[in-house]
N, C-alpha and C positions, 0 to 999 in steps of 0.2 A: 235701520239706521246704518247698517254696514254698506247697503247700496248707496245711501245718501253720502256717506263718507267717501266712497270710491268715486262717485260722480264729481264731488267737489274737488278731490285731489287731481282728477284728470282734466278738470276744466269744463266738463259737460254740464249741461243745464238739466233741470228736472221739471216735469210738468206739475200742474196743480194737484192732481190725484196722488202722485207719488209723495209729494210734500205732505199732503193731508194724512196719508197713511203713516208716514214716519212720525208726524206729530201726535197722532192719535195713540200710537203704541207707546209713546213716552209723554203722555199728557201731564203727568204729575211733575216730572222734571222740567218740562217746558213751562208749565204754569208758574212754578217757583222761580224759574229764571226770569220770566217777564215781570214778576212782582218783586224781584230782587230780595227773596226771602230764604236764601240758602242758609243752613245752619252753620256752614263754613263759608262766609261771604268772599274771602280772598283765597279761592281754591288753588290758583296757580302758585301763590306763595306757600301755601300749606304743602303742596306737592313738591315744591323745591326743597323743603325741609325734609320730607320723607325720602327724597332722593339722596340727600346728604347722609341721612341715617342709614340708608341701605348701603351706600358706598363705604361708610365707616365699618359696618358689621361685616361686609364682604371680605375684609382683610383678616377677619378672625379665622384662623386655621385650626382651632382647637377641636377636640372631640373626635369620636369615631362613629362610623355608620353601624347601625344595629346589624349583627351577624347571625343572630339565632333564628332569623327568618330569611332564608336564602334570597327570596325575591327583593327584600329590602336591602340586602347587602350588595346588590348589583347596582344600586344608585350611586352616582358619583358624589363625593363629598363637596365638590365644587358647585353643585346645583344650589341656587339661592333665589328665592322669589318673594316679593311682597305685593299684595293687592289690598287696596282700600276701597270701601264702598260707604258713602255717607248715607244717612237716613233719608236724604233727598234723592238718592240714586246717582250722585256724582261718583265717578270712578277714576282710579289711578292704579296702574300696574307697572311694575319694573322688575326685570329679571326673568327667571324661569317660571312664569305664572301660568303657562298653558300645559305644563307637564302633569299628567295625572299621578296621584299618589293615594295611598290608603289612609283613611281617616284614623284607623287603629283606635286608640282610646278617646280621640275627639268625638267619636260616635256616641260615647256614653252620655255626654252632655246633651246631644241632640235627641237621642232616644228618650232620655229622661224628660226633656221638654215636651216631646210628643206624647209620652205616656201620661204625664200629669195633665196635659190638655184634654186627653181622651178619658182618663179615669178619675181625675181629680187628685189633688195633693194628699188629702186625708186618706184615701184608699191606698195610694202608693206607699205612704209612710207608716202604714200598718205593718209593712214587711221590710222596709229599708229605713235606716237611721239617717241623721242629718249632721253628724259630728265628724270632724277630721279624725282619722284613725290614729295618727301619730306613728304608723308603722308602714312597712312596704306595701305598695299597691296590690301585690298578690299574696299578702300574708294570710296564713290559715288561721283566721281569728274572727270573732264576732263581738259586738258590743255587749253591755251588761244586760240588755233585753233579748239577747240571742238573735240579733239582726245584723246584717252587713252594716258597717259604720255609715256608709253613704253611697250614692249611686255612681260616684266617680272612680271607685276602685273596682277590681275585677269581680269580687263577690257581689257587690251591688249591681254591676253591669249584667252579670249572669242572671240574677234574680229579676232585674228589670226586663231582660229578654223573655223570661218565662211568663211575664204578665201581659206581653204585647199580643193581643188577639189570639189567645190559646185555642180557641175553637176552630180557627181556620187551618187549612192544610199548610205544611211548611212552605210551599211555594207561594201561597197566597199571603202568608204572614210577612214573608220577605218583600213581596211585591208591594204590600201595603206601606211598609216603612220606606221603601224606595220612592214611592210616589209622594209621600209626605216630605221627604228630604228634597225632592225636585221642586216642590212648591216653596220650600224654604229658600232654595237657590234661585227662585224666580224663573224656573225652567231651564236654567243653564246646566252645564255638564255634571251629572251624577252617574257614575258607572259602578262596575263590580270587577274586582281583580280575581280572575280565575287562578292566575299563577300563584297568588298568595293563599288562596283558600282551597284550591282543588288538590286534595290528597286522599289517600285511602283511609277510610274509617275515621273521619274527623281530624286528620293531621293537618288542620288548617294553619297551624303555626309552625309547621315543618319540623321543628325540633321537638323530640318526644318529651323532654323534660318540661317544657313550657306547657304543652298540652296536658301532661300529667298533673301539673299544678292546678290547672283549671278544672280538670276532672275531680281532683281531690277537694277543691273548694266546693264544687257542686254536691258531692257526696256528704261532705261535712255539714253543709247547710241542710240537706235532706235529713240527716241524722238528728239535727236540732229543730226540725219542723219549721224551717224558715219559709218554705214555698207556700203560695196560695193553694187552696184546695184543688186537687187534680193535677197540679203542675209537676209535683214530685215524680209522678208516674212516667212522665215524658222527659226524663232527664237528658237522655241522649239527644233528643230533638231540640231541647232547650239549648244545649251546648252548641249544636250545629247552627242554630239561629244566632247565637251570640258571636260565634266565629265569623259568620257571614256579615254581620253588622260591622265588625272590625275591618272587614275586607272591602267595604264600600269605598269607591274612589271619587275624589273631587280634584279640582285644580285650585290654585290660589284664587283665581278669578271667581269661580263659583262658590268657594268657601267663604270669601269675603262678603258675598251677598247673604249667605247663611248667618254670618256674624252680625251683619247689619240688620237682619230681620230681628235678631235678639235685641240689638241696640234700639230698635224702633218699637219695642213693646209687642212684638209678634206680628207686625204688619210688614210684608215684604216691600222694600222701598222701590224695587224696579217694576212691580206689578200692581201694588196697592192692595193686594189681597191679605185679609186677616187669616193668618196661618196658625198662630199659637194663641192660647189664652193669656191675657196679661199677667194673671197670678202665676201661671206656669212659668212664664219668662222671668218674673221676679224671683221665684224660688230657684230656678236654674242658675241665674246670675249669682245668687247668694252662695250656692254650693260651688260654683266655679271659682268664686273669689276665695273661698276657704279651703277647697279640696282639689282644685283643678290641675295643679302642677306637680303631681306625685309628691315626693318627700321635700320638694322645694316650695310647696304651697305657702307656708308661713312666711318664708323669706320673700317670695314674690309678692304676697299681699302687702308686706311691709315696704318693699322698695318701689313696686309698680302701682299697687293699689287699684287694680282693675280686674274684672272677671276674665279668666282665661282657662283654656283646656288644651293640654298638650298630648301628643301621641308619639310613639317610638318611630314612626315614619319620619319624624322631624318637623311635624306641623304644630303650630300654635294658633288656636282660634282665640282672638283677642277682641273684647267688646268694650267700646267706650260708650256707656249708656247715653242715649239721646243725642249722640253725635255721629258715630260711625262704627263699622265692623272692619276688622283687619285679619287677614290670613297670611301668616308668614310660614315659609317652608325651607328648611335646609336639613339634609339627612344626617349631618354630623352631630352626634349627641354628647352631652356631658355625662358624668358618672351617675347622674340621677335620672337619665333617660329623657332630658329635655334638649331641644335644639340649642346649640351654643350661640349661633348667630341670632336665632330667634329671641333668646333671652336678652342678649345684648341690645337688640333692636328695641324690644319693649321697654327696657330700662332707660335707654337714651331718649326714647319717645317721651317718657314722663319727665325726664330731666329737662326737656326742651319745652313741652307744653304743660299747662296746668290741668292734666287729665287725672292725676291721682285723686282718689276719693276724698282726700282731706286737703287738697290744695286751695280750696276756696273758703277756708275758715275765716271768720271775722278777724280783722287785724293781721291777716297773713301778710308777711313782708316779702314773699317770694316774687322775683321779677320774671317768672316764666311767662311765655307767650300764651294768650288765649285766642285760639283760632276762630272762636265763635263771635269775636268782635273784629270790626275793621280797625286797623291800626290807627287810621285817622280819627275814628270815633273815640278810641281809647285816649288819644292825645287831647282831643277836645274836651272829654270828660275830666281829664286831669286838670286842665286849665280852669274849667268851671268850678270844680270842687276846691281848688287851691284859692282862687280869688274870692269865692263865696265865704270860705272859712276866714280869710283875712278881713273881709268886710264886716263879718260878725264878731270878730275878736276871739275866734275859737283857737286859742294857742295849742290846745291838746291835739286837735285835728292837724294843725300845721306841723307840730312836732312829729306826728305819726307819718305824715307825708315825707318829711325829711329823712326819717329812719328808713322808709321804703326806697330811698334813693331818688326821689322825684326831683326834677330840676326846679328849684325854688325861684329862679329868675325868669321863668317862661312867662310870656305875655299873651293877651288875647289879640283879636284882630285890630284893636285900637291901640295896641302897644301898652295897655295897662297891665301892670304887674301886681303881685300880692303886696308889695311895698307901697305902691300907689294907693291901693284900697285901704290898707291898714292906716296909712297916714291921713287920708281923706276922712276916715271915720274916727280918728283920734285914738286909736288903739296902740298906746305906747308899748305895751308888752309884746304885741305882734311885731312892731317895727324893730324893737331891740332884738328879738329872737332872730329875725330874718338877717339883720346886719351882723350881729355878734356870733351867732351860732351857725348860720348858713352862709355867711360871708358874701351876701348878694351885693351888687353894685348899688351904692347909696343914691345915685342920681340918674336912673334910667329915664328916658324921655318917651312920652306917649306920642300919638300922631299929631297932637296939637303943640308939642314941645314942652309940656308940663312935666316937672319932676315931682317926686313925693314931697319935697320941701315946699314947692309951690302949692300943692294941695293942702298941706298942713296949715300954711299961712292963709290960704283962701277961706278955709273953714274955721279959722281962728282956734286952732289946736296948738297953743303956745308951747306946752310941754313937749309935744312931738317935734315942733319946729326947732326948739332949742336943742333937742337931742340930735336931730339931723344936722344942724349947723355945726355942732361939736364934732360930728363924725366926718365932715367933708372939708375940714381945714387942713388936713395933712395931704397936700397936693402930691408929694413924692410917692406916698403909699398908693395913691389911686391914679398914678400917671397913666394917661392913655384911656381913661374910662369916661372922659367927657368933662372932667374937672369942675370944681365948684365955681370957677369964674364964669361958667356958662349959665348958672342958675339965676 
């Protein structure tokens, strides 16, 4: 596709074989495009909103870059990137989306998804809990069953690392995870940061206190018999593996594909390959929702309502189930270890779109945008629902539409309004509500020049006709609206 893009930009032509190769490599995307079945049909509009949110968050100068890992402290706080990948494979990137950075704690969500796919949730949760800890991510504590509270904190991440292919050599174990993550990313960039991880005797986190805390967690868990049989004996090897997983590098672009694979139930949207088990994805998203944002997890679930996992590199892996995956990255962190710009972006995204887990409750009055629908379709559906309710005399539904802020004067392609339909069917309560409570124009004309009063008279609804005539005698009040003299 890169060659195709270059050729089109330069004005060159491509032969049949080249075009066929480009199409075959992206057959899922091309197929959906030809059928007009994208999950986000108005992609350009959606991207324009993402650009606005990116620009808004870019002005956020709060937070500080993590300094307890020297390699992370070298990143500029001005770096800021957002990449989106839909479950159809549509892509949008803005900002510093090609700069590699470490996954850090974002790796916990991914390795948990891989581990439960390979070993099953029942086996994994024999050793790791599922509850938010309510404490710091590196707290020296276990739950009431003497297990790490969940796989999204350090204790759970260390235990998860101990369970991943323990019979393989250290190099093969790491290579196994790397290949899995590359499949999650659709073959896009997944690397390894030697600068972050390469130190003497496990000084992967560079500052001794941080490494000591993880060693203490590991020994504390061994003392409480938390590890699977045989894993406790290889404690140093387990910690090395854990630190290596935190040092895996991605870019916003490749990270967004990983997030989209989770959003797509474990199928990579760019390759069509089934990478993760659906149940493993469901469990991963559940834990990300409740435990993925350090000590901000509860607030994030309340405000944003989407599964997410953050890391001290400044990354946030955000999943909109059945829609898209998003990777945002900005190194400046708040006092809870989350990216300041990233949190702002996620919050404003849900303020704009109805992505929150509970935005689609019945009788929801929110006027957020739904990018899964065409704006023209939404408009047409509004008109149909409004006119249908008026024709059936459903005042309750009409009252709900009015509360939602719907334009109660809107008409269909024939110029027929809810008032026309209510009058034609003799529903006096509908007509009264529209005029008195919604203040609609009493004499709108359809394409044939008929007003609601004409309809009421034609179908012999005297009570409606009398009411309408009483409401259109005040010419001064309705000056400029067509006037009763035209009826």
